[in-house]
Structures are given as C-alpha cells and as structure tokens.
Residue, then its C-alpha position, 0 to 999 in steps of 0.5 A: x285795079x280791080x273794079x276800076x275802069x278809066x279814061x281822058x275825054x280832052x283833058x277831064x280823065x275819069x274813072x269809074x269804080x266799084x266799092x264794095x255798095x256801090x259805084x264812085x264816078x270821078x270826073x278830074x282835071x290835074x293842074x301838073x299833080x294839084x287836083x285842079x277841080x273833081x265831081x264825084x257821082x255814082x250809086x251809093x249813100x253819103x249821110x246827110x246828103x249834102x257831104x258831098x259837096x264838102x269832099x269836093x272841095x276839101x280834094x281841089x289842091x290835093x297832091x295827087x297821091x295815096x297818100x295825101x288824098x287818104x289823109x284828105x279822106x281820112x280829115x274830111x270823114x272825122x270832121x263831119x261824122x259823115x257816114x257812107x255803108x260799107x266804104x270807107x276812105x280807102x274806096x275813094x282814095x282807089x276811085x281818084x288814083x284809078x281816074x289819075x291812072x295811077 
C-alpha cells in the first residue's frame, strides 16, 4: 500500500496513511473481525470539526473489511454533510485497512 505505514503495539493496531491533503493516523482494536475501538487523528481538515467523534462512533462495531467500512463512511458523509477538503471516504477506509494490516 502506497503511503502507508502500520505497526502493532500491545494489541493496538496503528497506521499512518498519507492522503492527498493530509496525514491520517489510526489506532484501533479488534474483537475478532469487528472494530471495538478506534481513534482517528492526524493532519487534515474536517468541517464541522466535531464530526470526527461522530465518524469514530460510526466505525465502532463495523466489520473490519473494505466493503463494510466504505458503506459506513459513505453513510456518515451523506447523513452529516461533513466536508473534508481533498479527502474522500476511500481515504479513511484505506487508512483503517492499513492499520488492520490488509
């Protein structure tokens, strides 16, 4: 995966993904193939700014596969009207998949 670095530290899966307009850092834990916790940080813009918490909440409980994650992130965009300049749902999914290691 281009622009991706991932590592595991004491069960916490982490990654940094270089998106076109920023860096996305993901820290997550899995319960089987389900995301049990996730933290998203990095160097990017999201408006309104408090939408990031909503995105994390949307992803908890998601199956850790590309298709399931993309559906959740696309639904998040359409239901909230969030704006992320030069970043799209696929960038978030790529960052998460990098952390998962797939």
